[in-house]
C-alpha positions in Angstrom: -14.1 6.7 19.8 -16.7 7.1 17.1 -16.3 5.3 13.7 -18.4 5.9 10.7 -18.5 2.9 8.3 -19.5 3.7 4.8 -19.8 0.7 2.4 -21.1 -0.3 -0.9 -22.5 -3.5 0.8 -23.3 -4.8 4.2 -24.3 -8.4 4.8 -26.9 -9.8 5.1 -28.7 -6.9 3.2 -26.4 -7.2 0.2 -23.7 -9.8 0.0 -21.9 -10.1 -3.3 -18.4 -9.2 -2.2 -16.0 -9.8 0.7 -16.4 -6.3 1.9 -20.1 -7.0 2.7 -19.0 -9.7 5.3 -16.2 -7.5 6.6 -18.5 -4.5 7.3 -21.0 -6.9 8.9 -18.6 -8.2 11.5 -16.1 -5.5 12.1 -18.4 -2.8 13.5 -20.0 -5.4 15.8 -16.5 -6.5 17.1 -15.5 -2.9 17.7 -18.8 -2.1 19.5 -18.5 -5.1 21.8 -15.1 -3.9 23.1 -17.0 -1.0 24.7 -14.3 1.4 23.3 -16.0 2.3 20.1 -19.4 3.7 19.0 -20.2 2.9 15.4 -22.6 4.0 12.6 -23.0 2.1 9.3 -24.3 3.3 6.0 -25.0 1.7 2.6 -27.2 2.3 -0.4 -30.7 0.9 -0.5 -30.6 -1.1 -3.7 -33.7 -2.5 -5.3 -32.5 -5.9 -4.2 -32.9 -5.0 -0.6 -36.5 -5.8 0.4 -38.0 -3.2 2.7 -40.6 -5.6 4.1 -38.4 -8.5 4.7 -35.6 -6.4 6.3 -38.1 -4.1 8.2 -36.7 -0.9 6.8 -38.4 2.3 7.9 -37.8 5.8 6.8 -36.1 8.3 9.1 -38.2 11.4 8.3 -35.9 13.9 10.0 -32.9 12.7 7.9 -34.8 12.5 4.6 -35.4 15.3 2.1 -31.8 16.5 1.5 -31.3 17.7 -2.1 -28.1 16.3 -3.6 -26.8 18.1 -6.7 -24.5 16.7 -9.4 -23.8 19.1 -12.1 -27.2 20.2 -13.4 -29.1 17.3 -11.8 -30.7 17.5 -8.3 -32.1 14.4 -6.6 -33.9 14.1 -3.2 -32.5 11.7 -0.7 -34.5 9.4 1.5 -32.8 7.8 4.5 -34.1 4.5 5.9 -32.8 2.3 8.8 -32.9 -1.3 9.8 -31.2 -3.4 12.4 -28.7 -6.1 11.5 -30.4 -9.4 12.5 -29.2 -10.7 15.8 -27.3 -7.7 17.0 -28.1 -4.2 18.2 -26.4 -2.3 15.4 -28.4 -0.4 12.8 -27.6 0.3 9.2 -28.7 3.6 7.6 -29.7 3.2 3.9 -29.3 5.9 1.4 -32.4 5.6 -0.8 -33.1 7.3 -4.2 -35.2 5.9 -7.0 -33.0 7.3 -9.8 -29.7 6.0 -8.6 -30.4 2.9 -6.5 -33.8 1.4 -7.2 -32.3 -1.2 -9.5 -32.0 -5.0 -9.3 -28.2 -4.9 -9.1 -25.2 -3.1 -7.7 -23.1 -2.3 -10.7 -25.0 -4.1 -13.5 -28.4 -5.4 -14.4 -29.6 -9.0 -14.3 -28.3 -9.5 -17.9 -24.8 -8.5 -16.8 -24.9 -5.1 -18.5 -23.1 -2.4 -16.6 -25.0 0.6 -15.5 -23.7 3.5 -17.6 -23.9 6.0 -14.7 -21.9 4.1 -12.0 -19.6 7.1 -11.5 -22.7 9.3 -11.0 -24.0 6.8 -8.5 -20.8 6.8 -6.5 -20.6 10.6 -6.5 -24.2 10.8 -5.3 -23.6 8.2 -2.6 -20.6 10.0 -1.2 -22.4 13.3 -0.8 -25.5 11.5 0.6 -23.7 9.8 3.4 -21.8 12.9 4.4 -24.9 15.1 4.3 -26.7 12.5 6.4 -24.1 12.3 9.1 -24.1 16.1 9.2 -27.9 16.1 9.7 -27.4 13.6 12.5 -24.9 15.9 14.1 -22.7 12.9 14.9 -18.9 13.7 14.9 -16.8 10.7 13.8 -13.2 10.3 15.0 -12.7 7.9 12.0 -14.5 7.5 8.7 -13.8 4.1 7.2 -15.0 3.8 3.6 -15.3 0.4 1.9 -15.6 -0.5 -1.8 -15.7 1.0 -5.2 -19.0 2.8 -4.6 -17.5 4.6 -1.5 -14.3 5.7 -3.3 -15.5 9.3 -3.6 -16.0 9.7 0.1 -12.4 10.6 1.1 -12.2 13.0 -1.8 -15.4 14.8 -1.0 -14.4 15.0 2.7 -11.0 16.5 1.8 -12.4 19.0 -0.7 -16.0 20.1 -0.4 -16.2 19.5 3.3 -12.6 20.4 4.2 -13.7 23.3 6.3 -16.6 21.5 8.1 -16.0 21.4 11.9 -17.8 18.1 12.1 -15.1 16.4 10.1 -12.0 18.6 10.6 -10.4 16.1 13.0 -11.7 12.9 11.4 -9.2 10.4 10.2 -10.1 8.7 6.9 -9.4 5.1 6.1 -10.2 3.4 2.8 -10.6 -0.3 1.9 -10.9 -1.0 -1.8 -12.5 -3.9 -3.6 -11.8 -5.6 -6.9 -14.3 -4.9 -9.6 -14.6 -6.4 -13.1 -15.0 -3.1 -14.9 -13.1 0.1 -15.5 -15.0 3.4 -15.1 -12.7 6.4 -15.1 -13.2 10.1 -14.7 -13.1 12.0 -17.9 -12.9 15.8 -18.5 -16.6 16.1 -18.8 -17.2 14.5 -15.4 -15.5 17.4 -13.6 -18.6 19.4 -14.2 -21.3 16.7 -14.4 -20.2 15.2 -11.1 -19.5 18.6 -9.4 -15.8 17.8 -8.9 -13.1 20.4 -8.5 -11.6 21.6 -11.7 -8.4 19.6 -11.2 -7.0 17.8 -14.2 -5.2 15.4 -11.9 -8.6 13.7 -11.4 -8.9 12.8 -15.0 -8.2 9.1 -15.7 -8.8 8.1 -12.0 -11.3 5.7 -10.7 -13.2 6.0 -7.4 -10.8 3.5 -6.0 -7.9 5.7 -7.0 -9.5 8.7 -5.3 -10.2 6.7 -2.2 -6.5 5.8 -1.8 -5.3 9.2 -2.8 -7.3 11.2 -0.3 -7.5 8.8 2.7 -5.1 9.0 5.6 -4.6 5.2 5.5 -5.5 2.2 3.4 -6.3 -1.3 4.6 -6.5 -3.8 1.8 -9.2 -6.5 1.7 -8.2 -10.2 2.2 -8.2 -11.1 -1.5 -6.1 -8.2 -2.6 -2.5 -8.7 -3.7 -0.5 -8.1 -0.6 1.9 -5.2 -0.3 4.6 -4.9 2.5 3.8 -1.2 2.8 0.1 -1.5 3.2 -1.9 -3.1 6.0 -4.3 -5.8 5.0 -7.2 -7.7 6.5 -6.8 -11.4 6.9 -9.6 -13.9 6.1 -9.8 -14.7 9.8 -12.9 -12.7 11.1 -11.6 -12.8 14.7 -8.2 -11.3 13.6 -9.8 -8.4 11.7 -10.6 -6.5 14.9 -6.9 -6.2 15.8 -5.9 -5.4 12.3 -8.3 -2.5 12.1 -7.6 -1.1 15.5 -3.8 -1.2 14.8 -4.4 1.2 12.0 -6.9 3.3 13.9 -4.6 3.7 16.9 -1.6 4.3 14.7 -3.4 7.3 13.1 -4.4 8.6 16.6 -0.8 8.2 17.8 0.5 10.3 14.9 -2.0 13.1 15.8 -1.0 13.0 19.5 2.7 13.1 18.5 
């Protein structure tokens, strides 16, 4: 089974939240079972050193033009191996959106005013990259605020794409200290569908709305209806596969 992991962070490249550690260990645990093939994607922030982490550009995947409203940006794709294991991480690189010394805010703690734009750009970037790879995922598991647009984009813009038509989508949110919501003007500027139900929603809201399943992170307030990762790294493999296999069983039924 093929699983595409899309995250706002992956340790050790960026490690300011619990999802960074989760996305560092879970793909490795799944890969080591021999039953899963994994791909991992994250943004290439300005805090991620190319030289120290030995990033190199994947020329055949770079050059895609990603358009949001009236703005078109060119995407570069880079890759590096997670230290100590054989898994690689694909980095979505763009100077305009990601070459900053911070994830959601600058070093003075001031929020980037275009965080919604950055999330929308990132979602389209990872989907375009996986299409260019020609790698068909059975599952797409998106993690974090910055990946919240991924389920939405897959279920709207790429709804008819054969590469994703059978993919099951899972979303794991993260807690953030700010509140950026979609306004009416964003429907055009972020190239969203003209659907008023999107207004007032956050990327986290969209992730939960358009995913087939949600798995909460360890620190989230628990809910009896929603699966949740524990803090035990060894247990997280079973918690994830229970959701993955449950989605597969529902398809087979």
